[in-house]
C-alpha positions in Angstrom: 0.0 0.0 0.0 1.5 3.4 -0.9 2.0 5.9 1.9 -0.7 8.3 0.7 -3.3 5.6 0.4 -2.4 4.3 3.9 -2.6 7.8 5.5 -6.0 8.5 3.9 -7.4 5.2 5.3 -6.0 6.1 8.7 -7.4 9.6 8.5 -10.4 8.7 7.0 -12.8 0.9 15.6 -15.8 -2.9 27.9 -17.2 -1.4 30.4 -16.1 1.7 32.4 -17.4 4.4 34.6 -18.9 6.3 31.7 -21.5 4.3 29.7 -22.9 7.1 27.5 -20.4 6.8 24.7 -20.8 3.1 24.3 -24.6 3.4 24.5 -24.5 6.0 21.7 -22.2 3.8 19.6 -24.5 0.8 20.0 -27.5 2.8 19.1 -25.8 4.2 16.0 -24.7 0.7 14.9 -28.2 -0.6 15.5 -30.3 2.2 13.8 -28.1 3.9 11.2 -28.0 1.5 8.3 -27.0 4.3 5.9 -25.9 7.9 6.2 -24.7 11.0 4.5 -22.8 14.0 5.8 -20.4 16.8 5.0 -17.0 16.7 6.8 -14.0 18.8 7.7 -10.7 17.1 8.4 -7.8 18.7 10.3 -4.6 16.7 10.3 -1.9 17.8 12.7 1.6 16.4 12.5 4.1 16.3 15.4 6.8 19.0 15.3 10.1 18.1 13.8 13.6 19.6 14.5 12.1 22.4 16.6 9.7 23.5 14.0 6.1 24.5 14.9 3.3 22.0 14.6 1.6 22.2 11.2 -2.1 21.6 10.5 -3.7 20.7 7.1 -7.4 21.2 6.5 -9.5 19.4 3.9 -13.3 19.0 3.4 -15.8 17.1 1.4 -18.7 14.7 1.7 -19.2 11.2 3.1 -21.8 8.5 2.5 -22.1 4.9 3.8 -24.4 1.9 3.4 -23.9 -0.8 6.0 -22.2 -3.2 5.8 -19.0 -2.6 3.8 -19.9 0.3 1.5 -18.8 3.9 1.9 -17.5 6.9 0.0 -15.3 9.8 1.0 -15.1 12.6 -1.6 -12.5 15.2 -0.8 -13.1 18.5 -2.7 -10.7 20.9 -1.0 -7.8 21.5 -1.2 -7.3 18.6 -3.5 -9.8 16.3 -5.3 -9.6 12.7 -4.1 -12.2 9.9 -3.8 -12.1 6.8 -1.6 -14.8 4.2 -2.4 -15.5 0.8 -0.9 -18.0 -1.1 -3.1 -18.2 -4.2 -0.9 -15.4 -6.1 -2.7 -12.8 -3.5 -3.8 -11.4 -0.4 -2.1 -10.6 2.3 -4.6 -8.6 5.5 -4.2 -8.7 8.1 -7.0 -6.3 11.0 -6.9 -7.4 13.6 -9.5 -4.1 15.5 -9.5 -2.1 12.4 -10.2 -4.8 10.9 -12.5 -4.1 7.7 -10.6 -6.3 5.0 -9.2 -5.2 2.6 -6.5 -7.2 -0.7 -6.3 -7.1 -3.0 -3.3 -9.1 -6.0 -2.1 -11.4 -4.5 0.5 -11.3 -7.4 3.0 -7.5 -6.9 3.3 -7.7 -3.2 3.9 -10.5 -2.3 6.3 -10.3 -4.5 9.4 -8.9 -2.1 12.0 -9.6 1.3 10.4 -11.9 4.2 11.2 -14.1 3.2 8.3 -14.9 -0.1 10.1 -16.3 1.9 13.0 -18.7 3.8 10.8 -19.7 1.5 7.9 -17.9 -1.9 7.7 -19.1 -3.8 10.8 -22.8 -4.9 10.8 -23.2 -4.4 14.6 -21.4 -3.7 17.8 -20.3 -7.3 18.2 -18.7 -7.2 14.8 -16.7 -4.1 15.9 -15.5 -5.8 19.1 -13.8 -8.5 17.0 -11.3 -5.9 15.8 -11.4 -3.2 18.5 -11.3 -2.9 22.3 -14.1 -0.3 23.1 -14.2 1.9 26.1 -16.4 4.9 27.0 -14.7 8.1 28.0 -15.8 11.2 29.8 -17.9 13.8 27.9 -15.9 16.5 26.2 -16.7 19.4 23.9 -20.4 18.7 24.3 -20.0 15.1 22.9 -20.0 11.6 24.2 -16.9 9.7 23.4 -15.8 6.1 22.8 -12.1 5.1 22.6 -11.5 2.3 20.1 -8.1 0.6 20.2 -7.2 -1.9 17.5 -6.6 -5.4 18.7 -4.0 -6.0 15.9 -0.7 -4.3 16.9 0.9 -4.4 13.5 -1.0 -1.6 11.8 -0.5 2.1 11.5 -3.6 3.0 13.5 -2.9 3.7 17.2 -6.4 4.7 18.4 -9.7 6.2 17.3 -12.1 8.3 19.4 -15.6 8.5 18.2 -17.7 11.4 19.3 -21.5 11.4 19.4 -24.1 14.2 19.9 -26.8 12.1 21.5 -26.9 9.1 19.0 -25.7 11.2 16.0 -22.2 10.7 14.7 -20.3 14.0 15.2 -16.5 13.4 15.1 -13.7 11.0 14.7 -10.3 11.7 16.4 -7.6 9.5 15.0 -4.1 8.9 16.2 -1.6 7.0 14.1 1.7 5.3 15.0 3.6 8.3 13.7 2.1 10.7 16.2 -0.2 12.3 13.6 -3.6 13.4 14.8 -6.6 13.7 12.5 -9.9 15.2 13.6 -12.9 14.7 11.3 -15.9 16.8 12.2 -19.3 15.9 10.6 -22.1 18.3 9.8 -25.5 18.1 7.9 -25.8 14.5 9.0 -28.6 12.5 7.4 -29.5 9.1 8.9 -30.9 6.4 6.7 -31.2 8.3 3.4 -32.2 6.1 0.4 -28.9 4.9 -0.9 -28.5 1.9 -3.1 -25.4 -0.2 -3.8 -25.1 1.5 -7.1 -24.1 4.8 -5.3 -20.8 3.1 -4.3 -19.8 1.8 -7.7 -16.5 3.2 -9.1 -15.2 3.2 -12.6 -11.6 4.4 -13.2 -11.7 7.6 -15.4 -10.4 7.1 -19.0 -6.7 7.5 -19.2 -6.0 7.1 -15.4 -3.2 4.9 -14.2 -4.6 1.9 -12.3 -2.4 0.3 -9.6 -3.5 -3.0 -8.1 -2.2 -3.9 -4.6 
């Protein structure tokens, strides 16, 4: 997997004293079979050689159809599309005119996408993640999801809910990079069919199979 593809997947899953977050996650998994939202993503890299921390902001739209189908469309500052059609995971980089194609079952297990769209229910999530509620913060209820597999680039994901509505993903990777995805204009259970998640490489694009 090329580095850009891996970082997009990363930036794009118990029991404790705080039950609210887990309850919200369980309700979301149970009731939200499809969804649509706008998102803003802020990626902050750790400082290097005494330089100040740098943040990069991007935005776009997101759709999912449970299980195993989702689409991230990045519009700003660069056009990129990530599509999971149930069998294949596609990444299209418009600037490079390049498509990366990968078997979906090999790419999604312990990724933030699994928390939102891949797993059919909470039990399915618990096969890949340790889940723990955290204290409320910034007006949201939070769940900490730590991958059970220790060989990936994902360190942890915090999922934020406003009541039972998905509001944020806070992602930490093994390089110390933090990605905060904030969702807005959330629609729960819009009429989305499998055809909305089909992807055809544009004419003339380079297609890399991994």
